[in-house]
KEMISE-614556 format. One line per field, with one value per atom (N, C-alpha, C, O, CB): residue number from 1; residue in one letter; atom name; x, y, z. Coordinates in steps of 0.02 Angstrom, whole numbers, padded with zeros to 5 digits. Glycine has a CB too. Example, Ala and Ser with C-alpha at 12.3 -4.5 7.8 and 13.67 -1.06 7.14 Angstrom:
i	(1,1,1,1,1,2,2,2,2,2)
aa	(A,A,A,A,A,S,S,S,S,S)
at	(N,CA,C,O,CB,N,CA,C,O,CB)
x	(00660,00615,00660,00712,00565,00642,00684,00645,00670,00704)
y	(-00284,-00225,-00165,-00166,-00224,-00112,-00053,00002,00057,-00030)
z	(00390,00390,00390,00423,00452,00354,00357,00394,00402,00286)
This chain:
i	(1,1,1,1,1,2,2,2,2,2,3,3,3,3,3,4,4,4,4,4,5,5,5,5,5,6,6,6,6,6,7,7,7,7,7,8,8,8,8,8,9,9,9,9,9,10,10,10,10,10,11,11,11,11,11,12,12,12,12,12,13,13,13,13,13,14,14,14,14,14,15,15,15,15,15,16,16,16,16,16,17,17,17,17,17,18,18,18,18,18,19,19,19,19,19,20,20,20,20,20,21,21,21,21,21,22,22,22,22,22,23,23,23,23,23,24,24,24,24,24,25,25,25,25,25,26,26,26,26,26,27,27,27,27,27,28,28,28,28,28,29,29,29,29,29,30,30,30,30,30,31,31,31,31,31,32,32,32,32,32,33,33,33,33,33,34,34,34,34,34,35,35,35,35,35,36,36,36,36,36,37,37,37,37,37,38,38,38,38,38,39,39,39,39,39,40,40,40,40,40,41,41,41,41,41,42,42,42,42,42,43,43,43,43,43,44,44,44,44,44,45,45,45,45,45,46,46,46,46,46,47,47,47,47,47,48,48,48,48,48,49,49,49,49,49,50,50,50,50,50,51,51,51,51,51,52,52,52,52,52,53,53,53,53,53,54,54,54,54,54,55,55,55,55,55,56,56,56,56,56,57,57,57,57,57,58,58,58,58,58,59,59,59,59,59,60,60,60,60,60,61,61,61,61,61,62,62,62,62,62,63,63,63,63,63,64,64,64,64,64,65,65,65,65,65,66,66,66,66,66,67,67,67,67,67,68,68,68,68,68,69,69,69,69,69,70,70,70,70,70,71,71,71,71,71,72,72,72,72,72,73,73,73,73,73,74,74,74,74,74,75,75,75,75,75,76,76,76,76,76,77,77,77,77,77,78,78,78,78,78,79,79,79,79,79,80,80,80,80,80,81,81,81,81,81,82,82,82,82,82,83,83,83,83,83,84,84,84,84,84,85,85,85,85,85,86,86,86,86,86,87,87,87,87,87,88,88,88,88,88,89,89,89,89,89,90,90,90,90,90,91,91,91,91,91,92,92,92,92,92,93,93,93,93,93,94,94,94,94,94,95,95,95,95,95,96,96,96,96,96,97,97,97,97,97,98,98,98,98,98,99,99,99,99,99,100,100,100,100,100,101,101,101,101,101,102,102,102,102,102,103,103,103,103,103,104,104,104,104,104,105,105,105,105,105,106,106,106,106,106,107,107,107,107,107,108,108,108,108,108,109,109,109,109,109,110,110,110,110,110,111,111,111,111,111,112,112,112,112,112,113,113,113,113,113,114,114,114,114,114,115,115,115,115,115,116,116,116,116,116,117,117,117,117,117,118,118,118,118,118,119,119,119,119,119,120,120,120,120,120,121,121,121,121,121,122,122,122,122,122,123,123,123,123,123,124,124,124,124,124,125,125,125,125,125,126,126,126,126,126,127,127,127,127,127,128,128,128,128,128,129,129,129,129,129,130,130,130,130,130,131,131,131,131,131,132,132,132,132,132,133,133,133,133,133,134,134,134,134,134,135,135,135,135,135,136,136,136,136,136,137,137,137,137,137,138,138,138,138,138,139,139,139,139,139,140,140,140,140,140,141,141,141,141,141,142,142,142,142,142,143,143,143,143,143,144,144,144,144,144,145,145,145,145,145,146,146,146,146,146,147,147,147,147,147,148,148,148,148,148,149,149,149,149,149,150,150,150,150,150,151,151,151,151,151,152,152,152,152,152,153,153,153,153,153,154,154,154,154,154,155,155,155,155,155,156,156,156,156,156,157,157,157,157,157,158,158,158,158,158,159,159,159,159,159,160,160,160,160,160,161,161,161,161,161,162,162,162,162,162,163,163,163,163,163,164,164,164,164,164,165,165,165,165,165,166,166,166,166,166,167,167,167,167,167,168,168,168,168,168,169,169,169,169,169,170,170,170,170,170,171,171,171,171,171,172,172,172,172,172,173,173,173,173,173,174,174,174,174,174,175,175,175,175,175)
aa	(M,M,M,M,M,Q,Q,Q,Q,Q,I,I,I,I,I,E,E,E,E,E,L,L,L,L,L,T,T,T,T,T,D,D,D,D,D,A,A,A,A,A,T,T,T,T,T,L,L,L,L,L,T,T,T,T,T,R,R,R,R,R,Y,Y,Y,Y,Y,V,V,V,V,V,E,E,E,E,E,E,E,E,E,E,K,K,K,K,K,V,V,V,V,V,R,R,R,R,R,A,A,A,A,A,G,G,G,G,G,A,A,A,A,A,F,F,F,F,F,P,P,P,P,P,T,T,T,T,T,A,A,A,A,A,S,S,S,S,S,S,S,S,S,S,V,V,V,V,V,V,V,V,V,V,E,E,E,E,E,H,H,H,H,H,A,A,A,A,A,L,L,L,L,L,T,T,T,T,T,W,W,W,W,W,M,M,M,M,M,M,M,M,M,M,R,R,R,R,R,I,I,I,I,I,D,D,D,D,D,A,A,A,A,A,L,L,L,L,L,C,C,C,C,C,E,E,E,E,E,A,A,A,A,A,A,A,A,A,A,F,F,F,F,F,K,K,K,K,K,G,G,G,G,G,N,N,N,N,N,L,L,L,L,L,S,S,S,S,S,E,E,E,E,E,V,V,V,V,V,K,K,K,K,K,R,R,R,R,R,L,L,L,L,L,L,L,L,L,L,E,E,E,E,E,D,D,D,D,D,D,D,D,D,D,V,V,V,V,V,P,P,P,P,P,A,A,A,A,A,N,N,N,N,N,A,A,A,A,A,A,A,A,A,A,N,N,N,N,N,H,H,H,H,H,W,W,W,W,W,G,G,G,G,G,R,R,R,R,R,T,T,T,T,T,P,P,P,P,P,L,L,L,L,L,S,S,S,S,S,L,L,L,L,L,A,A,A,A,A,E,E,E,E,E,D,D,D,D,D,V,V,V,V,V,D,D,D,D,D,V,V,V,V,V,I,I,I,I,I,R,R,R,R,R,E,E,E,E,E,L,L,L,L,L,L,L,L,L,L,T,T,T,T,T,A,A,A,A,A,G,G,G,G,G,A,A,A,A,A,R,R,R,R,R,P,P,P,P,P,D,D,D,D,D,A,A,A,A,A,A,A,A,A,A,G,G,G,G,G,E,E,E,E,E,N,N,N,N,N,L,L,L,L,L,L,L,L,L,L,H,H,H,H,H,G,G,G,G,G,W,W,W,W,W,V,V,V,V,V,D,D,D,D,D,A,A,A,A,A,A,A,A,A,A,C,C,C,C,C,D,D,D,D,D,A,A,A,A,A,M,M,M,M,M,H,H,H,H,H,Q,Q,Q,Q,Q,Y,Y,Y,Y,Y,R,R,R,R,R,R,R,R,R,R,I,I,I,I,I,E,E,E,E,E,P,P,P,P,P,L,L,L,L,L,P,P,P,P,P,E,E,E,E,E,H,H,H,H,H,M,M,M,M,M,E,E,E,E,E,I,I,I,I,I,L,L,L,L,L,R,R,R,R,R,L,L,L,L,L,L,L,L,L,L,I,I,I,I,I,A,A,A,A,A,H,H,H,H,H,G,G,G,G,G,A,A,A,A,A,D,D,D,D,D,P,P,P,P,P,L,L,L,L,L,A,A,A,A,A,A,A,A,A,A,D,D,D,D,D,E,E,E,E,E,A,A,A,A,A,H,H,H,H,H,A,A,A,A,A,T,T,T,T,T,A,A,A,A,A,L,L,L,L,L,D,D,D,D,D,V,V,V,V,V,A,A,A,A,A,Q,Q,Q,Q,Q,R,R,R,R,R,Y,Y,Y,Y,Y,H,H,H,H,H,C,C,C,C,C,A,A,A,A,A,P,P,P,P,P,V,V,V,V,V,I,I,I,I,I,R,R,R,R,R,F,F,F,F,F,L,L,L,L,L,E,E,E,E,E,A,A,A,A,A,A,A,A,A,A,A,A,A,A,A,R,R,R,R,R,K,K,K,K,K,A,A,A,A,A,A,A,A,A,A,E,E,E,E,E)
at	(N,CA,C,O,CB,N,CA,C,O,CB,N,CA,C,O,CB,N,CA,C,O,CB,N,CA,C,O,CB,N,CA,C,O,CB,N,CA,C,O,CB,N,CA,C,O,CB,N,CA,C,O,CB,N,CA,C,O,CB,N,CA,C,O,CB,N,CA,C,O,CB,N,CA,C,O,CB,N,CA,C,O,CB,N,CA,C,O,CB,N,CA,C,O,CB,N,CA,C,O,CB,N,CA,C,O,CB,N,CA,C,O,CB,N,CA,C,O,CB,N,CA,C,O,CB,N,CA,C,O,CB,N,CA,C,O,CB,N,CA,C,O,CB,N,CA,C,O,CB,N,CA,C,O,CB,N,CA,C,O,CB,N,CA,C,O,CB,N,CA,C,O,CB,N,CA,C,O,CB,N,CA,C,O,CB,N,CA,C,O,CB,N,CA,C,O,CB,N,CA,C,O,CB,N,CA,C,O,CB,N,CA,C,O,CB,N,CA,C,O,CB,N,CA,C,O,CB,N,CA,C,O,CB,N,CA,C,O,CB,N,CA,C,O,CB,N,CA,C,O,CB,N,CA,C,O,CB,N,CA,C,O,CB,N,CA,C,O,CB,N,CA,C,O,CB,N,CA,C,O,CB,N,CA,C,O,CB,N,CA,C,O,CB,N,CA,C,O,CB,N,CA,C,O,CB,N,CA,C,O,CB,N,CA,C,O,CB,N,CA,C,O,CB,N,CA,C,O,CB,N,CA,C,O,CB,N,CA,C,O,CB,N,CA,C,O,CB,N,CA,C,O,CB,N,CA,C,O,CB,N,CA,C,O,CB,N,CA,C,O,CB,N,CA,C,O,CB,N,CA,C,O,CB,N,CA,C,O,CB,N,CA,C,O,CB,N,CA,C,O,CB,N,CA,C,O,CB,N,CA,C,O,CB,N,CA,C,O,CB,N,CA,C,O,CB,N,CA,C,O,CB,N,CA,C,O,CB,N,CA,C,O,CB,N,CA,C,O,CB,N,CA,C,O,CB,N,CA,C,O,CB,N,CA,C,O,CB,N,CA,C,O,CB,N,CA,C,O,CB,N,CA,C,O,CB,N,CA,C,O,CB,N,CA,C,O,CB,N,CA,C,O,CB,N,CA,C,O,CB,N,CA,C,O,CB,N,CA,C,O,CB,N,CA,C,O,CB,N,CA,C,O,CB,N,CA,C,O,CB,N,CA,C,O,CB,N,CA,C,O,CB,N,CA,C,O,CB,N,CA,C,O,CB,N,CA,C,O,CB,N,CA,C,O,CB,N,CA,C,O,CB,N,CA,C,O,CB,N,CA,C,O,CB,N,CA,C,O,CB,N,CA,C,O,CB,N,CA,C,O,CB,N,CA,C,O,CB,N,CA,C,O,CB,N,CA,C,O,CB,N,CA,C,O,CB,N,CA,C,O,CB,N,CA,C,O,CB,N,CA,C,O,CB,N,CA,C,O,CB,N,CA,C,O,CB,N,CA,C,O,CB,N,CA,C,O,CB,N,CA,C,O,CB,N,CA,C,O,CB,N,CA,C,O,CB,N,CA,C,O,CB,N,CA,C,O,CB,N,CA,C,O,CB,N,CA,C,O,CB,N,CA,C,O,CB,N,CA,C,O,CB,N,CA,C,O,CB,N,CA,C,O,CB,N,CA,C,O,CB,N,CA,C,O,CB,N,CA,C,O,CB,N,CA,C,O,CB,N,CA,C,O,CB,N,CA,C,O,CB,N,CA,C,O,CB,N,CA,C,O,CB,N,CA,C,O,CB,N,CA,C,O,CB,N,CA,C,O,CB,N,CA,C,O,CB,N,CA,C,O,CB,N,CA,C,O,CB,N,CA,C,O,CB,N,CA,C,O,CB,N,CA,C,O,CB,N,CA,C,O,CB,N,CA,C,O,CB,N,CA,C,O,CB,N,CA,C,O,CB,N,CA,C,O,CB,N,CA,C,O,CB,N,CA,C,O,CB,N,CA,C,O,CB,N,CA,C,O,CB,N,CA,C,O,CB,N,CA,C,O,CB,N,CA,C,O,CB,N,CA,C,O,CB,N,CA,C,O,CB,N,CA,C,O,CB,N,CA,C,O,CB,N,CA,C,O,CB,N,CA,C,O,CB,N,CA,C,O,CB,N,CA,C,O,CB,N,CA,C,O,CB,N,CA,C,O,CB,N,CA,C,O,CB,N,CA,C,O,CB,N,CA,C,O,CB,N,CA,C,O,CB,N,CA,C,O,CB,N,CA,C,O,CB,N,CA,C,O,CB,N,CA,C,O,CB,N,CA,C,O,CB,N,CA,C,O,CB,N,CA,C,O,CB,N,CA,C,O,CB)
x	(00042,00000,00044,00087,-00048,00036,00075,00035,-00024,00095,00067,00034,00071,00132,00033,00034,00064,00048,-00010,00039,00099,00091,00116,00172,00129,00076,00095,00130,00168,00035,00119,00151,00222,00231,00110,00272,00342,00361,00399,00388,00335,00349,00323,00357,00319,00262,00231,00269,00281,00158,00288,00325,00390,00405,00339,00429,00492,00480,00516,00529,00430,00416,00398,00423,00358,00354,00333,00392,00401,00275,00433,00491,00538,00565,00529,00548,00591,00562,00598,00600,00496,00464,00466,00475,00391,00459,00462,00533,00541,00443,00584,00654,00668,00706,00703,00638,00649,00607,00613,00633,00566,00524,00463,00435,00565,00442,00385,00317,00267,00385,00317,00254,00258,00294,00238,00223,00226,00185,00200,00203,00133,00090,00076,00084,00024,00055,00037,-00021,-00023,00020,-00069,-00127,-00106,-00137,-00181,-00053,-00031,00001,-00001,00019,00032,00059,00002,00006,00100,-00051,-00109,-00141,-00156,-00161,-00150,-00179,-00137,-00163,-00187,-00071,-00027,-00029,-00030,00046,-00031,-00034,-00097,-00095,-00031,-00153,-00215,-00213,-00236,-00274,-00184,-00176,-00132,-00146,-00147,-00078,-00032,-00068,-00061,00026,-00107,-00143,-00195,-00207,-00176,-00226,-00275,-00240,-00269,-00312,-00180,-00143,-00123,-00125,-00081,-00103,-00087,-00149,-00147,-00058,-00206,-00269,-00286,-00311,-00327,-00274,-00289,-00246,-00270,-00277,-00182,-00138,-00162,-00163,-00065,-00181,-00206,-00270,-00278,-00220,-00314,-00377,-00363,-00392,-00424,-00319,-00301,-00270,-00285,-00253,-00227,-00196,-00249,-00249,-00142,-00295,-00348,-00393,-00413,-00390,-00408,-00452,-00417,-00449,-00484,-00350,-00313,-00306,-00298,-00345,-00308,-00304,-00231,-00204,-00344,-00200,-00128,-00110,-00060,-00106,-00149,-00131,-00133,-00091,-00179,-00180,-00184,-00127,-00099,-00252,-00110,-00053,00011,00049,-00044,00022,00081,00081,00133,00084,00023,00019,00036,00074,-00052,00009,00022,00094,00124,-00026,00122,00193,00237,00286,00213,00221,00258,00251,00293,00236,00196,00182,00213,00195,00106,00260,00299,00261,00281,00329,00205,00173,00215,00224,00096,00241,00286,00250,00195,00318,00282,00252,00241,00198,00296,00280,00274,00231,00223,00341,00204,00166,00103,00070,00148,00088,00028,-00030,-00020,00041,-00089,-00148,-00168,-00134,-00207,-00224,-00244,-00267,-00279,-00300,-00273,-00287,-00223,-00225,-00338,-00167,-00103,-00089,-00043,-00101,-00127,-00118,-00077,-00086,-00186,-00033,00007,-00027,-00069,00080,-00011,-00040,-00026,-00069,-00012,00034,00052,00009,-00008,00126,-00009,-00050,-00122,-00158,-00049,-00142,-00210,-00216,-00270,-00237,-00160,-00160,-00170,-00144,-00095,-00207,-00216,-00200,-00197,-00288,-00189,-00173,-00098,-00059,-00200,-00077,-00005,00032,00086,00004,00004,00039,00044,00094,00003,-00006,-00004,00049,00088,-00074,00049,00099,00170,00214,00087,00180,00246,00265,00322,00245,00219,00233,00252,00299,00172,00215,00229,00297,00335,00174,00312,00377,00434,00486,00380,00424,00475,00486,00541,00454,00433,00438,00466,00474,00369,00482,00514,00471,00494,00537,00410,00370,00404,00432,00298,00402,00433,00379,00330,00479,00389,00339,00330,00279,00359,00378,00374,00360,00366,00437,00341,00328,00270,00224,00314,00272,00218,00206,00149,00154,00258,00251,00213,00195,00218,00200,00162,00209,00265,00121,00185,00221,00173,00136,00246,00175,00127,00136,00090,00131,00196,00209,00163,00137,00282,00153,00108,00039,00010,00104,00012,-00056,-00061,-00110,-00078,-00010,-00012,00001,-00026,00039,00040,00048,-00019,-00041,00103,-00052,-00118,-00167,-00204,-00145,-00168,-00213,-00197,-00243,-00208,-00133,-00113,-00133,-00161,-00038,-00119,-00134,-00209,-00236,-00099,-00244,-00316,-00351,-00395,-00344,-00333,-00364,-00349,-00391,-00338,-00288,-00270,-00318,-00342,-00197,-00330,-00374,-00447,-00484,-00366,-00468,-00538,-00557,-00611,-00551,-00511,-00524,-00501,-00504,-00491,-00478,-00454,-00402,-00406,-00514,-00353,-00299,-00239,-00231,-00280,-00196,-00134,-00078,-00026,-00114,-00088,-00040,-00078,-00137,-00001,-00045,-00078,-00092,-00063,-00033,-00137,-00151,-00087,-00048,-00207,-00075,-00013,-00002,00054,-00013,-00056,-00047,-00026,00010,-00112,-00049,-00027,00047,00084,-00068,00070,00141,00184,00238,00154,00159,00196,00202,00254,00162,00149,00151,00201,00239,00080,00201,00250,00321,00365,00238,00333,00399,00419,00476,00400,00372,00386,00403,00451,00327,00364,00377,00445,00482,00322,00462,00528,00583,00633,00532,00575,00626,00638,00691,00606,00587,00594,00603,00587,00533,00628,00650,00606,00624,00659,00550,00509,00548,00579,00440,00547,00585,00538,00492,00619,00548,00503,00508,00465,00518,00560,00569,00555,00566,00639,00530,00512,00449,00400,00503,00449,00392,00342,00362,00414,00279,00227,00215,00252,00161,00164,00151,00133,00139,00095,00112,00096,00156,00150,00035,00214,00277,00275,00313,00292,00233,00229,00264,00261,00155,00297,00329,00282,00233,00398,00298,00259,00264,00216,00284,00322,00331,00284,00256,00404,00276,00230,00158,00121,00232,00140,00072,00062,00011,00061,00111,00106,00105,00069,00166,00143,00144,00077,00057,00200,00043,-00022,-00072,-00117,-00049,-00065,-00108,-00084,-00120,-00113,-00025,00006,00012,-00002,-00035,00032,00034,00105,00146,00016,00117,00184,00217,00276,00179,00182,00216,00242,00296,00170,00202,00223,00277,00323,00162,00272,00324,00391,00442,00306,00391,00453,00481,00541,00441,00436,00457,00488,00541,00396,00455,00480,00545,00590,00428,00550,00613,00670,00726,00605,00658,00710,00730,00789,00687,00680,00693,00733,00778,00628,00717,00754,00826,00872,00719,00836,00904,00944,01002,00902,00913,00947,00966,01020,00903,00921,00934,00991,01027,00870,00998,01050,01120,01170,01034,01122,01187,01227,01282,01177)
y	(-00059,00000,00062,00069,00000,00107,00168,00226,00235,00184,00265,00321,00384,00388,00312,00434,00498,00548,00563,00523,00573,00624,00690,00693,00604,00741,00805,00852,00896,00839,00844,00888,00863,00807,00891,00904,00883,00864,00817,00938,00899,00883,00815,00774,00936,00802,00737,00682,00628,00737,00694,00645,00626,00566,00671,00676,00662,00623,00574,00727,00644,00610,00537,00492,00646,00524,00455,00414,00357,00454,00444,00408,00388,00332,00452,00433,00417,00359,00314,00479,00360,00306,00240,00188,00325,00242,00180,00151,00091,00193,00194,00170,00140,00092,00228,00169,00145,00082,00054,00200,00062,00002,00015,-00033,-00052,00077,00094,00075,00071,00167,00063,00047,-00023,-00033,00100,-00071,-00138,-00147,-00191,-00188,-00107,-00115,-00047,00006,-00150,-00049,00013,00048,00109,-00001,00009,00041,00078,00128,-00011,00054,00090,00156,00204,00047,00159,00222,00271,00330,00211,00248,00291,00315,00374,00253,00268,00286,00339,00387,00224,00329,00377,00444,00497,00350,00443,00505,00544,00605,00491,00510,00543,00572,00628,00494,00535,00560,00621,00670,00505,00619,00675,00737,00791,00657,00729,00787,00813,00873,00767,00769,00791,00832,00881,00730,00813,00851,00920,00969,00812,00923,00987,01031,01090,00977,01001,01039,01064,01120,00995,01022,01042,01102,01147,00983,01102,01158,01221,01275,01142,01214,01272,01299,01360,01252,01255,01277,01311,01363,01216,01282,01313,01382,01429,01267,01388,01453,01503,01560,01446,01482,01525,01549,01607,01489,01504,01521,01558,01581,01458,01562,01596,01555,01582,01662,01489,01443,01428,01378,01378,01471,01465,01399,01368,01522,01376,01314,01254,01210,01301,01253,01198,01204,01153,01198,01264,01274,01247,01210,01349,01265,01241,01165,01134,01272,01136,01063,01028,00979,01043,01052,01020,01030,00985,01049,01088,01098,01053,01025,01172,01045,00999,00927,00884,01007,00913,00846,00837,00791,00832,00881,00877,00892,00869,00810,00928,00951,01011,01059,00972,01008,01061,01128,01131,01041,01180,01247,01273,01316,01296,01248,01270,01226,01241,01276,01173,01127,01161,01198,01063,01148,01177,01127,01066,01197,01153,01110,01092,01110,01145,01056,01033,01090,01078,00982,01150,01209,01248,01301,01254,01223,01257,01314,01353,01282,01319,01374,01348,01291,01402,01390,01373,01400,01446,01401,01373,01401,01475,01513,01363,01497,01567,01611,01667,01577,01586,01627,01634,01678,01597,01590,01591,01626,01646,01520,01633,01661,01737,01772,01644,01761,01833,01856,01916,01853,01809,01825,01834,01792,01769,01888,01904,01847,01828,01969,01821,01768,01704,01669,01754,01688,01629,01639,01594,01614,01698,01713,01708,01680,01783,01736,01732,01659,01640,01771,01619,01548,01511,01472,01514,01523,01490,01511,01469,01506,01575,01599,01571,01551,01675,01568,01540,01466,01440,01549,01432,01361,01349,01291,01328,01402,01395,01412,01403,01326,01435,01456,01513,01558,01477,01511,01564,01608,01582,01534,01673,01718,01707,01727,01789,01676,01665,01592,01573,01687,01551,01480,01471,01512,01442,01419,01402,01458,01467,01386,01497,01550,01611,01654,01524,01615,01670,01728,01716,01648,01788,01846,01880,01925,01894,01859,01882,01955,01988,01840,01981,02050,02097,02145,02068,02084,02126,02130,02184,02099,02072,02070,02106,02141,01999,02098,02131,02206,02244,02100,02227,02299,02328,02381,02314,02293,02315,02319,02368,02267,02268,02267,02324,02358,02200,02335,02388,02457,02497,02386,02469,02535,02545,02599,02544,02493,02498,02510,02553,02435,02474,02483,02553,02585,02430,02577,02644,02696,02741,02660,02688,02735,02724,02772,02729,02661,02647,02675,02702,02571,02668,02691,02762,02788,02644,02795,02865,02874,02920,02912,02830,02832,02867,02868,02761,02895,02924,02873,02885,02984,02817,02762,02697,02692,02759,02647,02582,02551,02571,02534,02503,02467,02434,02407,02414,02437,02408,02335,02315,02414,02295,02224,02216,02169,02185,02261,02257,02273,02240,02305,02324,02342,02285,02272,02407,02252,02196,02139,02108,02171,02126,02073,02092,02050,02061,02155,02176,02168,02144,02250,02186,02178,02103,02085,02207,02061,01989,01961,01923,01951,01980,01954,01976,01936,01977,02040,02065,02030,02010,02142,02022,01989,01917,01889,01992,01886,01816,01808,01756,01777,01861,01853,01882,01876,01784,01912,01943,02001,02041,01967,02006,02057,02113,02103,02027,02174,02230,02251,02288,02288,02229,02248,02191,02197,02274,02135,02079,02096,02121,02013,02083,02099,02040,01981,02116,02056,02005,01992,02018,02026,01953,01936,01997,01994,01885,02051,02113,02160,02218,02148,02136,02174,02231,02279,02201,02227,02277,02251,02191,02296,02295,02277,02296,02332,02312,02272,02292,02367,02399,02254,02395,02468,02503,02556,02487,02476,02505,02505,02554,02465,02451,02447,02503,02537,02377,02512,02565,02634,02679,02561,02643,02708,02724,02782,02710,02673,02684,02711,02750,02619,02691,02714,02781,02811,02661,02803,02861,02849,02893,02926,02789,02765,02778,02733,02689,02839,02861,02817,02801,02932,02797,02757,02690,02667,02744,02659,02595,02606,02565,02558,02659,02675,02684,02656,02739,02723,02733,02667,02654,02782,02625,02561,02517,02488,02525,02512,02469,02497,02458,02462,02562,02591,02577,02561,02667,02583,02567,02493,02476,02585,02450,02378,02363,02321,02337,02396,02385,02410,02377,02421,02467,02492,02443,02429,02561,02419,02372,02307,02280,02356,02283,02221,02231,02184,02198,02292,02306,02312,02308,02370,02321,02330,02266,02265,02356)
z	(00000,00000,00000,00044,00061,-00049,-00053,-00024,-00040,-00127,00019,00052,00032,00039,00129,00007,-00010,00045,00057,-00080,00077,00129,00101,00076,00194,00106,00076,00125,00104,00048,00189,00238,00251,00274,00304,00235,00241,00312,00322,00217,00360,00430,00447,00478,00477,00428,00440,00404,00433,00419,00342,00303,00338,00346,00233,00359,00394,00458,00472,00410,00496,00559,00548,00582,00595,00500,00486,00460,00479,00435,00416,00390,00446,00447,00339,00494,00552,00592,00613,00597,00602,00640,00603,00634,00655,00537,00497,00502,00512,00423,00493,00499,00567,00573,00485,00618,00686,00701,00755,00737,00654,00664,00707,00735,00695,00713,00756,00725,00760,00771,00658,00624,00593,00544,00570,00622,00594,00530,00490,00646,00520,00461,00430,00461,00480,00367,00332,00366,00369,00258,00391,00424,00487,00506,00440,00521,00580,00561,00599,00620,00501,00477,00465,00485,00412,00433,00419,00484,00492,00376,00531,00595,00631,00658,00640,00630,00662,00627,00659,00663,00560,00521,00538,00546,00446,00543,00560,00630,00642,00554,00677,00745,00745,00780,00791,00707,00702,00676,00704,00655,00623,00594,00643,00646,00527,00680,00730,00785,00809,00761,00803,00854,00827,00864,00877,00764,00733,00731,00747,00660,00710,00710,00780,00788,00682,00830,00899,00920,00953,00947,00900,00916,00880,00909,00897,00817,00780,00812,00817,00706,00833,00864,00931,00946,00875,00971,01035,01025,01062,01075,00975,00960,00939,00961,00905,00896,00872,00929,00931,00819,00975,01030,01087,01134,01057,01083,01136,01198,01253,01153,01191,01248,01263,01239,01234,01302,01316,01350,01331,01360,01398,01432,01384,01389,01491,01338,01289,01238,01218,01253,01218,01173,01206,01175,01155,01269,01305,01310,01298,01375,01327,01334,01268,01268,01357,01213,01148,01126,01097,01095,01140,01123,01165,01140,01134,01229,01273,01251,01265,01345,01215,01189,01119,01082,01187,01102,01040,00976,00922,01034,00979,00918,00894,00931,00929,00833,00809,00801,00774,00743,00825,00824,00753,00742,00862,00704,00635,00590,00531,00605,00617,00575,00549,00585,00614,00486,00456,00460,00455,00382,00470,00472,00400,00352,00509,00393,00327,00281,00222,00333,00306,00264,00250,00217,00298,00274,00262,00310,00297,00193,00364,00412,00471,00494,00437,00496,00555,00618,00613,00549,00676,00737,00745,00767,00798,00727,00733,00688,00707,00716,00630,00584,00609,00587,00514,00654,00679,00747,00768,00685,00781,00849,00848,00804,00885,00898,00906,00977,00990,00889,01022,01091,01099,01076,01139,01129,01137,01172,01150,01176,01225,01263,01222,01226,01329,01183,01140,01086,01071,01108,01056,01004,01034,01002,00975,01093,01126,01137,01124,01193,01162,01175,01111,01110,01208,01057,00993,00966,00942,00942,00970,00946,00988,00961,00947,01053,01098,01083,01090,01172,01062,01045,00975,00954,01050,00939,00874,00814,00758,00867,00825,00767,00732,00763,00790,00665,00626,00594,00568,00572,00595,00565,00490,00463,00577,00457,00385,00367,00308,00352,00416,00402,00354,00353,00468,00315,00268,00218,00194,00306,00202,00153,00178,00138,00093,00243,00270,00289,00310,00331,00281,00307,00355,00336,00249,00416,00466,00485,00508,00527,00475,00494,00455,00484,00481,00391,00351,00382,00389,00279,00399,00428,00494,00507,00436,00536,00602,00596,00636,00648,00548,00536,00514,00538,00482,00469,00446,00505,00511,00391,00547,00605,00653,00677,00641,00666,00713,00687,00724,00726,00624,00596,00587,00600,00528,00565,00556,00622,00627,00523,00674,00740,00767,00798,00790,00754,00776,00745,00779,00759,00681,00647,00665,00675,00572,00671,00688,00756,00765,00687,00804,00872,00884,00940,00922,00830,00833,00889,00930,00845,00888,00937,00907,00846,00962,00949,00924,00922,00891,00967,00956,00957,00944,00961,01025,00915,00908,00976,01026,00866,00978,01040,01065,01026,01029,01130,01157,01138,01124,01233,01137,01119,01046,01029,01132,01003,00933,00927,00889,00889,00963,00961,00990,00965,00999,01043,01072,01021,01016,01137,00985,00934,00879,00856,00903,00858,00807,00834,00798,00788,00897,00927,00929,00913,00999,00948,00951,00883,00875,00981,00833,00765,00739,00711,00716,00750,00728,00766,00737,00740,00832,00873,00852,00864,00946,00821,00801,00725,00697,00824,00694,00625,00570,00512,00611,00586,00533,00503,00539,00561,00438,00401,00381,00341,00339,00408,00392,00319,00294,00436,00284,00214,00166,00106,00203,00192,00148,00110,00139,00190,00046,00004,00002,00004,-00067,-00001,-00008,-00082,-00125,00027,-00099,-00169,-00211,-00272,-00172,-00180,-00216,-00217,-00237,-00184,-00194,-00192,-00142,-00149,-00261,-00092,-00039,00023,00038,-00023,00058,00122,00179,00169,00130,00238,00297,00307,00328,00361,00291,00296,00246,00263,00282,00187,00138,00166,00156,00072,00200,00229,00279,00278,00262,00323,00374,00342,00365,00423,00288,00254,00221,00219,00203,00195,00165,00216,00199,00135,00277,00331,00361,00401,00386,00342,00374,00450,00490,00359,00466,00536,00564,00567,00540,00585,00605,00658,00651,00630,00712,00762,00735,00753,00821,00692,00663,00611,00605,00632,00573,00524,00560,00539,00484,00614,00652,00679,00675,00711,00705,00732,00678,00688,00764,00620,00566,00536,00519,00511,00530,00504,00552,00529,00494,00617,00666,00663,00666,00738,00655,00650,00587,00589,00650,00532,00469,00476,00452,00412,00508,00519,00562,00547,00553,00615,00660,00623,00633,00721,00582,00544,00494,00479,00507,00468,00418,00450,00415,00381,00516,00550,00553,00579,00620)
């Protein structure tokens, strides 16, 4: 029986288990793969719901922080809670995993909320998320599929605090 696994993380994991003799039959490989995907889905759901204790439990249970669910979304791309985002990044989640550039989306959210709520500064939790993403490797000058950078997004909003933050981050990265 030939099984095609499309998730590279899952494929490597199963290959390691097969080499180690952990799977005596093809059906046990399928059963394990389904269990694995269910655990990834559970981590994505916990991240989406902001359930920090469940995120921690699943990460401690070796669910990879960068694994994508069956829709191609990572836990980090679904998370909106600062503490959950911090936990995922600390566990090794990358802001650019699965081809995502999360910095663009969070810059948009920070600037949009600032304008929607008529604030002179972005919400503190949005700025903390931007700081976390930059600290964990997000590139403020990386272009998205429309060739726009996160800095371009902030400039479209005339969002001075975020523009200053991203320019400083870009300068620091260039050093």
